[in-house]
C-alpha positions in Angstrom: 0.1 -0.1 -0.1 1.3 3.6 -0.7 0.4 6.1 1.8 0.4 9.4 0.4 0.5 12.6 2.6 -2.0 15.7 2.2 0.1 17.9 0.8 1.2 15.5 -2.1 -2.0 14.2 -2.6 -3.1 18.1 -3.0 -0.5 18.6 -5.6 -1.7 15.8 -7.4 -5.1 16.7 -7.7 -4.3 20.5 -8.4 -6.0 22.0 -5.1 -4.8 23.2 -1.6 -4.1 21.3 1.4 -7.0 23.0 3.0 -9.3 21.5 0.4 -7.8 17.9 0.8 -8.4 18.1 4.4 -12.2 19.4 4.2 -12.6 16.4 1.8 -11.3 14.0 4.6 -13.4 15.6 7.4 -16.3 15.3 5.5 -15.8 11.8 4.7 -15.6 12.4 0.8 -11.9 11.1 0.8 -10.8 8.2 3.2 -7.8 8.4 5.2 -6.0 6.9 8.2 -3.1 7.5 10.5 0.5 6.4 9.7 2.8 5.0 12.4 3.7 8.8 13.2 0.1 10.0 13.8 -0.1 11.7 10.5 -3.3 11.6 8.3 -2.3 9.9 4.8 -4.4 8.7 2.1 -4.4 5.3 0.5 -2.7 5.6 -2.7 -5.7 3.4 -4.3 -8.5 5.3 -2.6 -7.0 8.4 -3.9 -6.6 7.1 -7.5 -10.2 6.1 -7.3 -11.2 9.6 -6.0 -9.2 11.3 -8.8 -10.9 9.3 -11.1 -14.5 9.8 -9.9 -14.1 13.5 -9.4 -12.3 14.8 -12.4 -14.0 17.5 -14.3 -15.0 16.5 -17.6 -12.9 18.8 -19.9 -14.1 21.7 -21.2 -14.1 21.9 -25.1 -14.5 25.6 -26.6 -13.5 24.3 -30.1 -16.7 21.8 -30.1 -15.3 19.3 -32.3 -15.3 15.4 -32.2 -12.3 13.3 -32.2 -11.0 10.0 -31.3 -8.6 11.2 -28.9 -9.2 11.2 -24.9 -6.3 13.0 -23.7 -7.4 16.5 -24.5 -6.2 19.4 -21.8 -7.9 22.6 -22.6 -5.4 25.6 -21.8 -4.0 28.7 -22.2 -1.0 29.7 -24.6 1.6 31.1 -22.7 4.7 31.4 -25.4 5.0 30.9 -29.0 8.8 30.8 -30.4 8.6 30.8 -34.2 11.0 30.8 -36.8 10.3 30.8 -40.7 9.6 27.2 -40.7 8.8 26.0 -37.1 7.3 27.0 -34.0 7.3 25.9 -30.4 4.0 26.6 -28.7 3.7 26.5 -24.9 0.5 26.1 -23.1 -0.6 26.0 -19.4 -3.2 23.2 -19.1 -4.5 23.3 -15.3 -1.0 22.3 -13.2 0.5 20.8 -16.6 2.9 22.8 -19.1 2.4 21.1 -22.7 4.8 22.1 -25.5 4.1 21.4 -28.9 6.3 21.7 -32.1 4.5 22.4 -35.4 4.9 24.7 -38.7 4.9 28.4 -38.2 2.3 28.3 -40.7 0.0 26.4 -38.7 0.6 28.7 -35.8 -0.8 31.4 -38.1 -3.7 29.5 -39.5 -4.7 28.8 -35.9 -4.2 32.4 -34.6 -1.7 31.1 -31.5 -0.4 33.5 -29.7 -0.3 34.3 -26.0 -3.5 34.6 -24.2 -5.3 32.1 -26.8 -7.4 29.4 -25.6 -6.8 26.0 -27.5 -7.0 22.4 -26.4 -3.7 20.0 -26.6 -4.8 16.6 -28.0 -2.4 13.9 -26.9 -2.3 10.7 -29.0 1.0 8.7 -28.8 2.1 5.2 -29.2 4.8 5.6 -26.7 4.1 6.8 -23.3 6.8 6.7 -20.4 6.3 6.1 -17.1 8.8 6.7 -14.4 8.7 6.2 -10.4 10.9 7.3 -7.9 13.7 5.1 -6.5 12.9 4.1 -2.9 
């Protein structure tokens, strides 16, 4: 069993420590005390909570897609040369970086402050874990 401390749970869920404490106090999120007497959350309980309480992503564009990994966000930086551009977006707590043609940037009207949807469809996903 992985025991997750309140602060780490808050970071993973993108909320404040106080919000996690309120969820625990209201019985919405189960917790228990570790050997040191600190409140912790079982990793499986936290994963289930995250799945069941995930907000449906807003889609300002309103198109259909087979991709399920869609992150609505704010364009924060566009770096372009004559051929290629790097577009950075802030999607909640996540920074997404996309490389695309400069023509595409112009066609889509991407600039800092634009709202866009990052669609991630990859055949390779690397998963890392901390070493004990």
